[in-house]
C-alpha positions in Angstrom: 0.2 -0.2 0.2 3.0 2.4 0.6 4.0 2.1 -2.9 0.6 2.9 -4.2 0.5 5.9 -1.7 4.0 7.3 -2.8 2.9 6.7 -6.8 -0.5 8.8 -5.9 1.1 11.6 -3.9 4.8 12.4 -5.4 3.3 13.8 -8.4 0.9 16.5 -6.4 3.0 17.2 -3.9 5.7 19.2 -5.1 9.0 18.1 -3.7 10.0 15.1 -1.8 8.1 12.6 0.2 10.0 11.2 3.4 7.0 9.2 4.3 3.2 8.3 3.9 0.8 6.7 5.3 -3.2 6.0 5.2 -5.1 6.8 8.2 -8.2 7.0 9.7 -9.5 10.1 11.5 -9.6 10.0 15.4 -11.8 6.8 16.9 -13.7 6.7 13.4 -12.8 3.1 12.1 -14.5 2.0 15.2 -17.3 3.7 15.0 -18.0 4.9 11.6 -18.9 8.1 10.6 -20.9 8.9 14.2 -21.6 12.3 12.3 -23.7 13.4 15.4 -20.9 12.8 17.6 -18.8 15.3 14.9 -21.5 18.0 14.8 -21.7 18.0 18.9 -18.3 18.6 19.0 -18.5 21.6 16.7 -22.0 23.0 18.2 -19.7 23.1 21.8 -16.7 24.3 20.0 -14.3 21.7 20.2 -14.3 20.6 16.7 -11.2 18.9 15.4 -9.9 19.1 11.6 -10.5 15.4 11.3 -14.2 16.2 11.9 -14.5 17.2 8.3 -13.1 14.5 6.3 -13.5 11.4 4.9 -13.2 7.7 6.3 -9.8 6.9 4.6 -6.9 9.7 4.4 -3.5 10.0 3.7 -0.7 11.6 5.6 2.1 12.6 3.9 5.9 14.1 5.5 8.1 15.7 3.3 11.4 17.4 4.2 9.7 21.1 4.9 5.4 20.2 5.7 3.0 18.2 7.1 0.3 17.2 4.5 -3.5 15.4 4.8 -5.2 14.5 1.5 -8.8 12.9 1.5 -9.0 10.0 -0.8 -12.7 8.8 -2.2 -13.8 5.4 -4.3 -16.4 7.2 -5.8 -15.4 6.8 -9.2 -14.8 2.5 -8.3 -11.2 2.9 -8.3 -9.2 4.5 -5.4 -8.5 8.0 -5.6 -6.5 10.9 -3.6 -8.8 14.1 -3.3 -7.4 17.5 -3.3 -4.8 18.7 -0.5 -7.1 19.0 2.7 -4.1 21.1 4.4 -0.5 21.2 4.6 1.4 23.0 7.4 5.2 23.8 7.7 6.8 21.0 9.9 8.1 23.3 12.2 4.4 24.9 12.9 2.8 21.4 14.0 3.2 19.9 17.0 2.8 15.9 17.5 1.6 13.4 20.2 1.5 9.7 19.8 -0.5 6.5 21.7 -1.1 3.4 21.3 -5.2 2.4 21.3 -6.7 -0.8 20.9 -10.0 -0.5 19.6 -12.5 -3.5 20.2 -15.2 -3.8 17.2 -18.5 -5.1 17.9 -20.6 -6.4 15.3 -24.0 -5.1 15.1 -27.0 -8.1 15.9 -27.5 -8.6 12.1 -23.6 -9.1 11.5 -23.8 -11.6 14.3 -26.3 -13.5 13.4 -24.3 -13.9 10.0 -21.2 -15.3 11.9 -19.1 -12.0 12.5 -17.4 -12.0 15.8 -15.7 -9.2 17.7 -12.2 -8.1 16.5 -9.6 -5.8 17.9 -7.4 -3.2 15.9 -4.1 -1.6 17.3 -3.5 1.9 15.9 -1.1 4.7 16.9 -3.3 7.5 17.7 -1.4 10.2 16.3 -2.6 14.1 17.5 -1.2 16.6 15.3 -1.6 20.4 16.7 -1.5 22.7 13.7 -1.9 26.5 13.3 -5.2 25.6 11.8 -6.4 23.5 14.4 -5.9 19.7 15.8 -6.4 16.7 13.8 -6.6 13.5 15.3 -5.2 10.5 12.9 -5.5 6.6 14.0 -2.6 4.9 11.4 -1.9 1.3 11.2 0.2 0.6 14.4 1.9 -2.6 12.8 3.1 -0.7 9.8 6.8 1.0 9.2 5.4 3.9 7.6 3.3 5.0 10.9 6.8 4.3 12.9 8.6 6.4 10.5 6.4 9.4 10.8 6.1 9.1 14.4 10.2 9.9 14.5 10.0 12.4 12.4 7.3 14.5 13.6 9.1 13.7 17.1 5.9 12.3 18.4 7.4 9.5 20.4 
């Protein structure tokens, strides 16, 4: 997947790519869109940048910037959307923690034989000049650890 993302990002980013990784907005993998939760945060003035993103996105780190792209499959193919945000690396503060999410299927899925399962992610919180963005990156992938190191999020 990393090579596919790199091939998609490299022509549009305008500089070398240090690392690239797909991510879900914070907690979205576990709970789907949860539009009411995102709306609630905005209503009480605690909205986050990731509230405006689709389910799957791309985080790219270059020598000078941190860039986020939404993705889409509307055309039947996995595509990169227009740049969502880009910030100078020195203006982004990052923190990270390991999170294990347990997914419990709904009653219909259980009756079809589906069982609960867990997924480990690295939940990275990026404080940008435009606000906070929470990204759940696949914990077991090298690209995730490389981004964590590059952004000094450990």
